[in-house]
N, C-alpha and C positions, 0 to 999 in steps of 0.2 A: 427827465429825472423823476418826475412824479410817477410815470408809468413803471419805472424800474422799482420804486418803493412798493407799489401795489403788487407787482409780480413777486417780489421777495416775501411780502407778508402772506400772500396766498400759499406760497411754497412752504413757509414755516407752519401754517395752519394744517396743511395736509400731512406734513411730517409728524405732527403731534396727534393725528387721528388714529383710531384703533386699526390694527393690522387687518387688511382685507377689505376695508371700506373704500369705495370709489369716490369720485369727486362729489357726486350727489348722494347724501346719506340715505335718501329713500330708495336709491337705485338698487343696491344689493338685496334689500329686504323684499322688494317687489319681485326681483328676478328669482330669488330662491323660492318665494311663495308660489310664483307662477310655475316654476318647475315642478313643485310638489303637486299642485292642482292638475297639472298636465298628466302626471303619473297616475292619478286616480280617474280622471275623466276621459283622458285620451288613450290610456293604455288598457291592458286587460282588466276586466272586472273580476273580482273574486265572486264565487257563487256557492250556494249551498243547495243540497237536494234533500227533499223529504218525501215519504211515500204514504199514500192512503189506499187501502184495499177495499174494494166493494164486494158485497156478497159473502163476507167472512163473518162468522159468528163463533165466538169462543175458540178462535184459532183454527176453524174448520170451514171448508166450502163444501156444499152439498154435491154428492156424486152426480155426474152428468152436467154440471154447471161450469161456467167459465170464471176464471180468476181475472179480475180487472184491476190493474194497478194504475193509479193516478200519481204521477210524479210532479212535484212542485219545485220550481227553481226560483231562487231569490238571489239578487234582483233580476228582473227581466232585461235581457239585451236582445235587440232585434236580430233576426236572421241567424239564429243559433239552432243547431240540430244535435240530437242524441242518438246513440245506438242502443236501443232498448231490447231486452230479452226476457224470456220465460225459461225457468229451469225446473227440471224434475230431478230431484237429488243433485247429482253432479252432471246430469245430461241437459244440454241446451235444447229445448223443444222448438224455440222460435227466436229469430232475430229480425229486427226491422229498424229502418232509419226514420226518425220522427222529427218534425219541426216543433220547437217550443213556441206555444201560442200565448199571447199576453192575456191575463185575466183583466177584464174590463174594470177600470177604476182602481187598479192595484199596480204595484211595482213587482208583481210576481208573474211567472210564466208556468204553463202546465203542458204536459203531454200524457197520453193514455196508451197503455198496451194491454191487450187481453189475450188469454190463452185459448186454445181449443177446448172442447168439452173434456173435463177431467174425469177419469174413471179409475185408473190404477192406484193402488194404495202406495203413497210415496209422499215426501215432503216437497212442496212447490214454493217458489218465490219468483218475484220479478226484480229486475235491476236495469241499470243504464250506465253507459259510459259516454262521456263527452270529451272530444279532442279539443285541446286549447286552440283558441284563435286570437288574432290581435285584439279582438273586442272583449273576449271573456276567457278566463282560465278554464282549464279542463277539470273534470270531476268524475266521480263514479260512486255508486252506492246501490245496495240491494234492500229489498223489503224484508220483513220478518218471514219466517217459513210458516206455511199453513198445511194442514192435512185434509184428507177426504173424509166426509161424514157419510156413513152408509145407514140407510133407514131400516127399521124393523117392519117387514111386510107381513101381511096376513091374508088368508083367503077372503075374497070380497073387495080387496083394495083395487083402486084404479089410478091411472095417471102415468106420467112420464117415468117415474121411478120403476114402476112395474114393467113398463115397456122395455126399459133398459135391462132390467133383471131377466126378462124373458129372452132377450137377445144374448145375454151372457150364458144363460142355460143352454140355448141352442148352439152357441159357439163351442161349448164343451160336449156337445153331442147328446144332451138330454132332450128327449122328444117333448116339445112343448108348443103352445100356441104363440102366434105373433100378436102384437098389439099390447094395449095398456090395461088389460083386465087380468086380475089374479083369480082365474076360474079353476075348474077341476083339472084342466090340462096342465096348468102351472103347478097345481098341487101334486099331481102324479110325477111331474118332473122333479119337484123338490124331494118327494119321497124316494125316487130313484137315486138322487144325489146323496141323500142321507144314508141310504143302504150302501152305496159304493164307498162312502167315507166312514162307515161304521158308526153312524150317529143314531140317536133315537129315531124310530121310524114313524115320523109324523109328516104332515103336509105343510107345516109352518116354516117360513123362511126366517132367518135371523140376520142381523147386521154382519155376523161372522161369516155366514154363507155367502152373502152379497160380496163381502170383502175378498173371500177366497176365490170366487168366480172372477171378480175384477182383476185379481192378480194372475188369472190364467191357470188356476190350480183346481184340484178336485175332480179331474176327469178319470176315466177308466183306462187302466193299462192292460192291453191285450196279453193273453197268455200265449197266443199263437199269432205273432205279428206277421209271420210269413205264410199265413194260411190263405191268402188271397181273399176272395169274397166268401165270407163264412158267418156263422152264428156262434156266439159263445154264451153258454148259460152257466153262471156261477151260482151254484146252489147254496153255498155258504152265505152269500150276501143276497140271495133271492133277486137277482137281476139278469136280464138277457140283453145281449149286445149284438147289433147288426154291424159287421165290420167289412171294410174294404180298403185296399191299398195300405195295409199296415196300420190302420187307425180305426178307432170306434167311430161309426157314423151316426148311430142312433142307440140310445140306452133306455130301457124300459124296466119298470118294476114288475115282478112276476110272483107267482106262488107255485111251488113245485109239489112233488108227492110227499105225503106224510111218512112217518117212520113205519107205519103198517103197510103203506103202498108207495114205496120209494120210487123216485125217478131213476131210470137207468143211466149210468154214467158211461162215457166213452166217446168215440168219434163215429158219426153216422151221416150219410148223405141223405138229402131230401129225396123221397121217392114217391110222395103222393100229396095232392092238394085238393081239398074239398071246399068249394065256395058255399057260403050261406050257413044256415044253422041246422044242425042235424037233430036227431031224436033225443040225444043226450044233452042238448043245450049248448053244444060246442059250436062256436062261431068262427068261420073262416079258418079251418084246421089245416095245418101243415105238418105232415108226418115224416119222422126221421127213422123210426124202426118199429115194426109191428104196429101196435095200437098207440104208441107214444107220439104225441104231437104237441105243438104249441098252438093255442087257440084262444079266442076270446071267451070270456065267461062272466056272468053277472057278479060273481063274488071272487075278488082277488085280494085276499087279506095280506098282511105284511109278513106272514109266516107260512110254512109249508102246509097246504090244506087240500091238495088235489089227490086223485087216484093214481097219479104217476105222470100226468101231462104237465106241461109248462103253461099254466094259465096266464093270459095277458088281458089287460083291460079292454073291454069291447070297443071303446072309442079309438083304440090303437090297432085293433085286430085287422082291419082291412088294409091299412098301410103295411103292416108286417106281412100279411098274406101276399100282397103285390110285390113287395121288395124281395122276398125269397124266391129263388128259381129252383127248378128241378136240378138236383146234383149239388146244390150248395150244402156245405158240410156243417153239421152241428157238432160243436165240441162241448160236452156236458161234463162238468167237474165240480169240485168243492164239497 
């Protein structure tokens, strides 16, 4: 009888309890809290991504340098990877899978991606995408965009920027020296570039010239693309071009005949070559009609100054002499 009374009293107590409460009032609270903690600690972690760019000043990275992006992920979760990339405009230059490494003494993780050496004028940025895992949510994000900084170079300069500049000049067929010195050879190539592009006729480079070369622009367009191996002398721009396979191979600044002693125009085959210096001071002469020739000479100003020949700089004259063969055609115009 006593047991029945106790059971009845317990039943009445539970009947008066709030809905959803189990027999032990602490039970459901612990159970719900436990479920919530499990969702945070045992399930996917939320994550945030931020970027830091190395070697960037005022939104620019120096030409020929690498863009280095350091991605920071918070919080750190072991054994997570990202798919990082470098973009040039809308073009993906590089993709790589990277492990997120923990920063010592921190609850953050990092990964690093770097570009190749950047040259072309464009906007660049780095970014990353992470696929969701049971341990951490997925995320994605890109850095701010940066542009290329091109230096102002002058005769006498040295270093990596000059070396890259010389390579770009050579790539567009301007005859120059290799290496990191801005000497007279680079100056003559810059002068030829300026003549071809109708700029002031000096030997000084500018950031604009560097940028144009880096973009693959500023070269010489042949008038006779189908002329085979030949020579073009554009008197209006005072340049001479050695051409082959439909492209300019080497471009030189020259000085042609004055108004009183003009250079003959037309199409003429090479018929004679004289090695060395003659009595008139003509160096390594290559003749295309009568006494008209291209040859080295001590004075090669930026304007027409000869008695009709195509003067070229003496440091270039032997190369020009050796490149031109008997029968190679001169196209003289402008």
